[in-house]
C-alpha positions, 0 to 999 in steps of 0.5 A, spaced: 275 232 613 271 231 619 263 232 618 263 238 621 268 241 616 263 238 610 257 241 614 261 248 614 263 247 607 255 246 605 253 252 609 257 257 606 255 253 600 247 254 602 248 262 604 253 263 597 246 260 593 242 265 597 246 271 595 246 268 588 238 268 588 238 275 590 243 277 585 240 274 580 233 277 582 235 283 582 238 283 575 232 280 573 228 287 576 233 291 572 232 288 566 225 289 566 225 296 567 230 296 561 225 292 558 219 297 559 223 303 557 225 299 550 218 298 549 216 305 549 222 306 545 220 301 540 227 298 540 229 291 540 229 287 546 235 283 544 242 287 543 248 282 540 253 288 542 251 289 549 251 282 550 258 281 548 260 287 552 257 284 558 261 277 556 268 280 555 268 284 561 266 278 565 270 274 562 276 279 563 275 278 570 275 271 571 280 268 576 277 261 576 277 255 577 271 255 572 274 255 565 273 261 561 268 257 556 264 254 562 263 262 565 260 264 558 255 258 558 253 260 564 253 267 563 249 266 557 243 262 559 243 268 565 242 273 559 237 268 556 233 267 562 232 275 563 231 276 555 225 271 556 223 275 562 222 281 558 218 277 553 214 275 558 212 282 561 212 284 553 206 279 553 203 281 559 202 288 556 198 286 550 191 288 549 189 280 547 193 277 553 189 273 558 193 276 563 191 283 561 183 280 561 181 274 565 174 273 562 173 270 555 171 276 550 164 275 547 164 277 539 157 278 537 154 277 529 148 279 528 144 276 534 149 270 534 155 270 539 162 267 539 166 265 546 160 264 551 161 256 551 157 255 546 160 251 539 158 255 533 158 253 525 160 257 519 159 254 512 159 257 505 162 256 497 170 257 497 168 263 492 162 266 490 161 264 483 154 266 482 147 268 485 144 261 484 150 258 487 151 262 494 143 261 494 143 253 494 149 253 499 144 259 504 139 254 503 142 248 506 146 252 511 139 254 514 136 248 514 142 245 519 141 250 524 147 254 521 147 262 522 153 264 519 155 264 511 162 264 508 164 266 502 170 269 498 169 275 494 176 277 493 180 271 493 188 272 493 190 265 489 197 263 489 198 263 481 195 270 478 191 266 472 187 263 477 180 266 480 181 272 484 174 273 486 168 277 483 170 283 487 165 288 489 159 283 485 160 278 490 159 282 496 153 284 494 151 277 492 153 275 499 149 280 501 143 279 498 142 272 499 144 273 507 138 277 507 133 272 504 136 266 509 137 272 515 144 270 516 150 273 517 155 274 512 163 273 513 168 275 507 175 276 506 178 283 504 185 283 502 186 291 500 185 296 506 182 300 501 176 295 500 174 295 508 170 301 508 165 299 502 166 292 505 162 294 512 156 295 508 156 288 505 159 283 511 158 282 518 164 279 519 171 282 516 176 275 514 182 277 514 186 270 510 192 267 512 197 270 506 195 277 509 195 276 517 202 280 517 198 285 512 199 290 517 195 296 514 190 291 513 190 289 520 189 297 522 184 298 518 180 293 520 181 295 527 179 302 526 172 299 524 166 297 529 165 291 525 167 283 528 174 280 524 176 274 523 183 273 522 186 267 520 193 264 522 198 265 516 201 259 513 208 259 516 206 263 523 207 262 530 203 262 535 206 268 537 206 271 531 199 270 530 197 273 537 201 279 535 198 280 528 191 280 533 194 285 537 194 290 531 187 290 530 185 290 538 190 296 540 186 300 534 180 299 539 176 293 536 176 288 541 171 284 537 176 279 534 175 271 532 181 267 531 182 261 526 186 256 526 187 253 518 194 249 519 200 251 518 205 248 512 210 243 514 213 237 510 208 233 510 204 232 504 198 228 506 194 233 507 194 241 504 197 244 510 198 241 518 192 242 522 196 245 529 190 242 533 194 244 540 194 251 538 186 251 540 188 250 547 194 254 547 191 260 544 185 260 549 189 259 555 194 266 552 188 269 549 181 271 551 179 271 544 175 265 541 177 261 537 175 257 530 178 251 527 177 251 519 177 244 517 177 245 510 183 249 509 187 245 513 186 238 511 184 240 504 180 232 504 173 231 504 174 225 508 178 228 513 173 233 514 169 230 520 174 227 524 178 233 524 172 237 526 170 232 532 178 233 534 177 241 534 170 240 538 173 236 543 179 240 544 175 246 546 174 250 539 169 256 539 167 253 532 168 250 526 168 253 519 168 248 513 166 250 505 160 247 501 159 247 494 153 245 490 157 241 485 164 242 487 167 238 481 166 245 477 168 250 482 172 255 480 177 255 486 179 249 491 173 244 488 177 237 491 176 240 499 169 242 498 163 238 500 157 238 496 150 239 500 149 232 501 155 231 504 154 238 508 147 234 511 151 228 513 157 232 516 152 236 521 149 229 522 155 227 525 156 233 529 150 236 532 150 230 538 157 232 540 157 240 539 155 243 546 149 247 542 142 245 540 142 245 533 
């Protein structure tokens, strides 16, 4: 074989490559159209029966030189790539997507803005136990320049025998204390039926990790004109987290804050594993502000400062942490809450590195 013969064959391969490129892109355009139709019909994008039928039809026409197993692998990769193309188109259509809205969403909470580039803090007890307890924490929070007070009135607990919260009384205590200290209130709601009552007492409705996929609760929170803080589920992927956020925004409420609070892994050194990389991913994929809950992610007071520093450094819009006047006697999560002197030291170490003058 001469060099000219070799060059001729290579030229033919180049022509075939261009034909393949054109055909693959044509197939991609058809797949995108199918994806749009399936989206309108709310049907699953992956159809294993259809994929098997296509593979069988292709393999029945195989005349070589490729073995059937090789061709099956090649076409399964093509099918996979085109299915991912449909999923990308689906994400482009999400209201929370950065591709849908380029600029950052800024959430306003009682005059405080979140998502505007300044890093905020949210602090307060795990559970509301009494007026005196919440007031003591609120005073310390206020002294540190923090404007947002968290506290659990409704507490979804792993054991049915653990303290479940004071309910409406807890919301009333939070509201009273917040008014006295001019703070915004963030508290978790677990029942869709309680949303209507809660909006009278809280400035931000929190949806906790265990309720991230409580879709009826998400819809109810999306239907009210009140900011929502959505925590990532214990074992939720980022994609599942984003779609949970979409439930809220799709109902008309775009005042939504995401919160990374650690995920469950095989690691036992911490309560959960803080997925710090989720922060920049969420900020790239969505236009929503992102907080990091350093208390629930670690479950360890000795790790609160370093994890908060990491969260601020990686671009989180704020830090959430738990504070109790006497954690040893707390009715929930006593091992992870800071006492007031520890909270003062916590803020002392973080103030110099956050981009907010407190």
